[in-house]
C-alpha positions as CSV (number, residue, x, y, z in Angstrom):
1,M,86.8,140.4,53.4
2,T,83.3,139.7,52.4
3,D,81.7,142.2,50.1
4,R,80.0,144.7,52.2
5,V,76.7,144.5,50.2
6,L,76.5,141.1,51.3
7,T,77.1,141.9,55.0
8,R,75.0,144.8,55.2
9,W,72.3,143.5,57.3
10,L,74.8,141.8,59.6
11,R,76.2,145.5,60.2
12,Q,73.0,146.8,60.4
13,G,72.5,144.6,63.4
14,V,75.5,145.4,65.0
15,R,74.8,149.1,64.8
16,Y,71.2,148.8,66.1
17,G,72.4,146.6,68.9
18,V,70.5,143.4,68.0
19,C,71.7,140.0,66.8
20,P,72.9,140.4,63.5
21,L,71.8,137.2,62.5
22,C,68.2,138.0,63.9
23,R,68.5,141.4,61.6
24,A,69.3,139.2,58.7
25,S,66.3,136.9,59.5
26,H,64.0,139.6,59.9
27,K,65.1,141.3,56.6
28,L,64.9,138.0,54.7
29,D,61.2,137.5,56.1
30,R,60.3,141.0,54.5
31,E,62.4,140.1,51.3
32,Y,60.4,137.0,50.5
33,V,56.9,138.2,51.7
34,W,56.9,141.2,49.8
35,G,58.4,139.5,46.7
36,F,55.4,136.9,46.8
37,F,53.1,139.8,47.1
38,D,54.6,141.8,44.2
39,K,55.5,139.2,41.7
40,W,55.7,135.6,42.7
41,S,51.8,135.0,43.6
42,M,51.0,135.5,40.0
43,H,53.5,132.8,38.7
44,E,51.6,129.5,38.2
45,T,54.6,127.7,39.5
46,A,55.3,129.5,42.7
47,V,51.4,129.3,43.6
48,E,51.6,125.5,43.1
49,E,54.6,125.2,45.4
50,F,52.4,127.6,47.8
51,A,49.6,125.3,47.5
52,R,51.7,122.0,48.3
53,A,53.0,123.6,51.4
54,G,49.5,124.3,52.6
55,G,50.3,127.9,52.7
56,F,52.4,130.0,54.9
57,C,53.1,129.1,58.3
58,A,51.3,131.2,61.0
59,E,54.6,133.8,61.4
60,H,54.5,134.3,57.6
61,A,50.6,134.2,57.1
62,E,50.4,137.2,59.6
63,Q,53.1,139.1,57.5
64,Y,51.1,138.4,54.4
65,R,48.0,139.5,55.9
66,R,49.6,142.9,57.2
67,I,50.7,143.7,53.5
68,E,47.6,142.9,52.0
69,V,44.9,143.9,54.4
70,D,46.0,146.5,56.5
71,A,48.3,148.5,53.9
72,M,46.5,147.3,50.7
73,R,42.9,147.3,52.2
74,S,42.3,144.2,50.1
75,T,41.8,140.6,50.3
76,I,41.8,139.7,46.6
77,G,45.6,138.5,46.7
78,I,44.8,135.9,49.7
79,C,41.8,134.6,47.8
80,D,43.9,134.0,44.5
81,V,46.4,132.1,46.4
82,Y,44.6,130.5,49.1
83,L,41.6,129.1,46.6
84,P,44.0,126.6,45.0
85,T,45.8,126.0,48.6
86,L,42.4,124.9,49.8
87,E,41.2,123.0,46.7
88,R,44.5,120.8,46.9
89,L,43.6,120.5,50.7
90,C,40.2,119.1,49.9
91,E,41.7,116.5,47.4
92,D,44.1,115.2,50.0
93,L,41.8,114.8,52.8
94,P,40.1,111.9,51.7
95,M,43.5,110.2,51.1
96,L,44.6,110.9,54.9
97,A,46.5,108.0,56.5
98,D,45.8,106.7,59.8
99,D,48.7,108.6,61.3
100,G,46.9,111.8,60.2
101,R,49.8,113.0,58.3
102,L,49.6,115.4,55.4
103,N,51.7,115.2,52.4
104,R,52.8,118.8,52.9
105,A,55.9,120.8,51.8
106,R,57.6,123.3,54.1
107,C,56.5,126.8,54.2
108,P,58.3,128.6,51.4
109,A,59.3,131.5,53.4
110,C,60.7,129.4,56.1
111,L,62.9,127.9,53.5
112,Y,63.8,131.2,51.8
113,R,65.0,132.4,55.3
114,E,66.6,129.4,56.3
115,S,68.9,129.5,53.4
116,G,69.7,133.3,53.5
117,V,70.6,132.9,57.1
118,A,72.9,130.0,56.5
119,N,74.7,132.4,53.8
120,N,74.9,135.2,56.5
121,T,76.3,132.9,59.2
122,R,79.0,132.1,56.9
123,Y,79.6,135.8,56.1
124,L,79.6,136.3,59.9
125,L,82.3,133.8,60.2
126,I,84.4,135.2,57.7
127,E,84.1,138.9,59.2
128,L,85.1,137.9,62.5
129,V,88.2,136.5,61.4
130,E,89.2,138.9,58.5
131,D,87.7,142.4,59.8
132,S,89.0,143.5,63.3
133,D,86.7,146.3,63.2
134,F,83.6,144.2,62.7
135,R,84.7,142.0,65.3
136,D,85.2,144.7,68.0
137,Q,82.0,146.3,67.3
138,L,80.1,143.3,67.6
139,A,81.8,142.5,70.9
140,G,80.7,146.0,72.0
141,S,77.3,145.5,70.9
142,S,74.6,142.9,72.0
143,G,76.5,139.7,70.2
144,L,74.5,136.8,68.7
145,C,71.1,135.6,70.2
146,L,71.8,132.2,71.9
147,P,69.9,130.2,68.9
148,H,72.2,132.0,66.4
149,F,75.2,131.8,68.6
150,Q,74.9,127.9,68.5
151,L,74.0,127.9,64.6
152,A,77.3,129.8,63.7
153,W,79.1,127.3,66.4
154,G,77.9,124.4,64.5
155,S,78.7,126.1,61.2
156,S,82.2,127.0,61.8
157,E,85.0,125.3,60.0
158,T,88.1,126.5,61.9
159,V,89.5,126.4,65.2
160,E,90.2,130.5,64.7
161,Q,86.4,131.1,63.6
162,R,85.3,129.4,66.9
163,E,87.9,131.3,69.0
164,Q,86.8,134.6,67.6
165,L,83.2,133.8,67.9
166,R,83.7,132.5,71.7
167,A,85.2,135.6,72.4
168,V,82.9,138.3,71.2
169,Q,80.1,136.1,72.9
170,V,81.9,136.2,76.1
171,A,82.3,139.8,76.0
172,A,78.9,140.8,75.3
173,T,77.1,138.2,77.6
174,S,79.5,139.2,80.3
175,R,78.6,142.9,79.9
176,L,75.0,142.3,80.0
177,L,75.2,140.1,82.9
178,C,77.1,143.0,84.8
179,E,74.0,145.4,83.7
180,L,71.4,143.0,84.6
181,R,73.0,142.7,88.1
182,E,72.9,146.6,88.5
183,H,69.4,146.6,87.0
184,A,68.2,144.1,90.0
185,R,70.3,146.2,92.4
186,K,68.2,149.1,91.5
187,Q,64.8,147.7,92.1
188,R,65.5,147.0,95.7
189,A,63.9,149.6,98.1
190,E,67.5,150.7,99.4
191,A,68.2,152.0,96.0
192,S,64.9,153.4,94.7
193,G,66.0,156.8,94.3
194,E,69.0,156.4,92.0
195,P,68.2,157.5,88.4
196,P,68.2,154.5,85.9
197,G,71.0,154.1,83.4
198,V,72.1,152.1,80.2
199,E,71.2,148.8,82.6
200,A,67.5,149.9,82.6
201,D,66.6,147.5,79.6
202,S,68.8,144.9,80.5
203,W,66.1,142.6,81.7
204,Q,64.8,143.0,78.1
205,R,67.9,142.2,76.3
206,A,68.2,139.0,78.6
207,L,65.1,137.9,77.1
208,W,66.3,138.5,73.5
209,L,69.8,137.3,74.2
210,T,68.8,134.1,75.3
211,A,65.7,133.5,72.8
212,G,66.5,135.7,69.8
213,W,65.6,139.2,68.8
214,P,61.8,139.8,68.0
215,A,61.1,141.7,64.5
216,P,60.4,145.3,64.5
217,A,57.2,146.0,66.0
218,R,55.9,148.1,62.9
219,S,53.8,146.4,60.2
220,A,55.6,144.6,57.6
221,S,53.6,146.6,55.1
222,L,55.6,150.0,56.1
223,P,58.8,151.2,55.2
224,E,61.4,150.6,58.1
225,G,63.2,153.9,58.6
226,E,66.6,154.0,60.5
227,N,66.7,151.5,63.3
228,P,63.2,150.0,63.5
229,Y,64.1,148.3,66.8
230,G,63.8,151.3,68.7
231,T,67.4,150.2,70.6
232,R,70.2,152.6,71.2
233,T,72.2,152.9,67.8
234,V,75.8,151.8,68.4
235,N,79.1,152.2,66.6
236,A,77.2,153.8,63.9
237,A,79.0,153.3,60.6
238,P,79.2,156.1,58.1
239,N,77.9,155.8,54.5
240,A,75.9,152.7,55.7
241,P,73.4,151.2,52.7
242,A,69.9,152.8,52.6
243,T,67.0,150.8,53.6
244,G,64.4,150.3,50.8
245,Q,60.6,149.8,51.4
246,H,60.8,146.2,50.7
247,T,64.1,145.0,52.1
């Protein structure tokens, strides 16, 4: 089995009832943006890389703004990294080709996330085969979102990995389908007096299962606390690693 330190974000996702690879993705975003704010924004090489990319993408720019502006009540850090970014842009614009394409690198936070998700996908496939407890907990949780299921399927290396991955996803998806049918039934007039049950948020989970779980609503500048998603915690694991402020 893979070291539990390496799989802690996957296990958190299972425990919180969200796609474990979505959980890893959200944690990687926090890790990079906090790291950039804390230290990398003061390193010349990192700022040059940032300027070559034309800054962050919209998603990571908003996370950076939340830390700098909402939490720290400052804008000087944004000035420090976007001044060289705009200076480079002013140099590049006069040489713009007819196709309108700027010679930009990719958002560094996106690259960091993609590399980390690839590693976590590999860990997940190993755990599915080697750790029956993890496999059972994932099947009893929400499974993977469809985009990350497809990523994991494409990353699988053995028939056994694909069989276990498919079995887990079928179990999670079938259970959600039953709950969504029950929710739809209770929306009709003849069932209007019935109290809601576990199916009450199935419509929301259907959105997330097919498109991906959104990051926690709380600002990236705040500590997460236990289960920042506000979902029903399932298969709670004893001695789970504590969550720090930045990661």
